[in-house]
N, C-alpha and C positions, 0 to 999 in steps of 0.2 A: 458406476461413476456418478458422483453426486451432481445433481443439476444445479446450475448457478441461479436459476430464477428465484428459488426460495431462500438461498443462503449463500452469499459470496463472502469469504473471509478475506480481510485485508490486514496484512501485517504492517504495522507502522514501525519501520526500522530506524528512520532518521539518521542514516549513515552518511556523513559528509564525505566528499571525494577526497581521497588521500593519494597524492601523486608525488613522484620523486623529483626533487630539484637537483641540480648538479652538486656533487660533493665538493666542498671547498676546504682545502687542507688548512689546518691550524697548527701552530708550533707546539702549543701546550698538549700534554698527554691527556687522553680522555678521562683517565682515572682521577685527575685533579679537578675536573669540572663538575659542578653540581647540576645534574640533569634530572632531578626529582620532579614528580608531577606538581604542577602549579608554579614552577620556577619561571621567572621572566627571562626571555632571551632577547639579545640586542644585536643590531646589524653592525656592519663594518664602520658605520659613522656614529655609533653609539646610540642610535634611535631604537626605540622598542620595536622588536620584530613580532613577538607574540609570546605565548605561554606554552610550556611543555604540557601536553595532554596525556602522553603515555611514553614510557621508556622501557622497551623490552629488548634485551640482548644488545645487538649492535645497532639497532634502529631507534630513533627518537622522533616522535610526532609532535610538531609545533603547531598550535592553533593560531592562525594569523588573524582571526576575526572575520566577519562578513561571510561565514560559512566556508572558509577556505582553510585547509590544513596542508602541511608539507611534511614529508618523511625524509629525514637526513641521517646519515651514519653518525654514530656517536663520536667517532674520531675526527669529525669535521668541525667540532666546537673548540673554541679557545675560552679563556677565562679573563674577563675584565674585573675591575674592583667591584662593580655593581652587579655582575652576573655573567652568565655564559654569552658568547658572541660567535658569529660566523663571519666569514670573509666575503660578504656580499651585502649590498644595500637591500632595504626592504623592497624598493621598486624592482630590483633585479629578481628577487625571489618571487614576488607576486606575478611578475611577467612570465617567469618560468612555469609557475603553477597554472596560470591561465592558458598558456600555450599547450601544456601537457593535457589540461582538462579538455580543451577543444579537440585535440587529437583523439583522446579517449572517447569523447562523446560521439564522434564520427564512427569510430570502430564499434561502439556499443549499438548504435542505430543499425549498422550493417549486420550485427550478430543477432539481435533480437528479432528473429523471424520464425513463423510457425514451423514446428518440427525440430527446432534447434534444441540440442541437449543443454540442460542447465545443471551445473555442478555445484558442489558445496564450496565453502570458503577456501578449503584446502586443495580444491581441484581434483580430488580423487573420486568421490562418490557422485554419481549422476542422480540428482534429486527428482528430476522430471523433464518434461519437454514443453516448449512454448506451444500453447494452443491458440492464443489470440492476443494481439497487441492492440490496446485501446488507449484513448487519450488519458484515462485515469488510472492506468496500470496495465500489468501483463498477467494473463491467465495461464497458469501452468497445469498440465495434466500429470498427475502423480499416481503411483500404484494405489493410493488410498483416497483418491478423489481430485477434483479440480479446486484450485485456490488462486486468488488474485493477489499479486504483490505489487507494491508501488515501484515505479521505474527506478527510483534511486536505490532500490535494493540490489541492483545488478551492477556488475563490473566485468571487465575483461581480465581474466587471470592468465597464468601461463598455459593452462590447459584449455582455455576458451571461455565461453560465457559462464558466469558464476554468480552466486548470491553470497550474502554475508552470513549465511547459516552454515554451521557444521551439519553433517548428516544426522547427528544425535539431536541437535537443537531443532532441526526441521521436522524430524519424526515426532518429537515431543509437541511441537506447535501444531502439527497436523492432527495429532491425537486429541488435543484440546478443541480444535476446529470441528472435528467430526463428532466429538461428544456434545458440543454445543448445538450442532446441526441436528443430531439425533433427538436431543431434548426438544428442539423447536418443532421437529416433525411430529413428535409424540403429542405436543400441545395442540398442534393444528388438527391432528387426527381426532383428538378428544373434543375439539370445538366444532368440528364439521358435523353438526346434527341438524335435522330438519327444524326450521323455524329460527335458527341462529342468525343474528344480524351480521352482515358482511360490510365492513367499512372500506373506505378508500385507502390507498397506499399511505397517505399521511395520517390516517386514522380519524379524520375529522368528520367525514360525511358517511352516512349509511347508504350504500349503493343498492341494497336489497336484502332478501332473506334466503337462506339455504332452503331449496325445495327437495333436492335429492342428491345423493352422493354415490359415486361408483369408484372403481379403482383408478380410473384415468380422468374422470370429469366430474364437475360439480354444477348442478343446475341452480341458478339464482333467479328468484322472482323479483323484478324491480318494483319500485313503488307504483309504477304505472301499470303493473299487472303483466308485463312481458316476461317470458322465461328466456334466459340466456345461459348457454352452456360454456363454462370456463374450464381450462385444464386444471387438474388437481395440483400441479406444480406451481400454479399462480397464487396459491394461498400461503399466508404466513401469519405470525402473531405480531401485532403492533401493541404499543402501550395501552391502546383503547380496546384491544381484543382481536377477534378474528378479522383479517383484512385480505383483500386481493391486491396483487401487485399492479394496480392500475391507479392513475390519478382519476379525478372525477371526469376530466375531459376525455381521457382514453377510454373510460368505461362508457361514456355517452356515445363515443364513436363506435364502440363494439355493439352497443344496443341498436344504434341506427343501422349498422351493417346487417345485424341479424333480423331486424323487423322491417327495414325499409323506410322507417320514419324516425325523426328525432326522439330521443328519450325525453319524456316530459320533465324529469327531475335534473336534467343536465345543468341548467343554469344554477339551481339551488345548491347542488353538490359542489360545483365549481366555486361558488361563492364561499361555501363552508371551508373548502380546502385552502382557498386564498386567505381567508381569515386566520386559519391555523398557522400560516407561515408568518403572520405579523407578530412582532415582539410584543410581549405583554406590557401594559402601561404600569 
């Protein structure tokens, strides 16, 4: 199972919540209504409701703006001279969407729990299990490793907790993740040689030099001459080269714990890391 310390993949899905609004019957037949993608849709008062973002089979998704979408049956649309319409006001539709979204969010929170099965978008294949729920995403355990997905990648389907991936899409994405992680691991292995500089997580400050390497640990000699043993999994490649997954402050604390006295370079490395976060003039 791939450790998350060295490489955590995040899929940015950007999937807006799509919820169902009440079907509102129209007299005109669906076949006479233009519901092509990009078409503007109007409410019962003639005000603009939104734009058709997709139309597949019997369902039409209308983008309401402000990150809100609604799915309506195609036969709920009528035709005005200026475009398709539905038998409800925009305020009514938005209220229905917000109410449904609130209910779905509560169900989602209850469902995203460690150990829960996560299914593909079609609800048939189980892609993995929830391992950890964090503020910045949800970590799944899968047959090919752990992966972090943003919370908005999940929804409640008919079969339970699901993501917006099909099984095939998820497998392809995991293959890319694992290939990238393997390449990163190979680069770290090549860089972990005696005498190599070890930089901080941001890559700005040199924390020390590699003294020795074993299968599980790396001994780093700090500028003050102290030796600190770090787990092998804490190392990664930054744009500046070999780095440890510690900020300057965290590394200084590790040195202090190991030696019983403050690391002499703690202030300098912290200043370097702070400078690295400042925007260039």
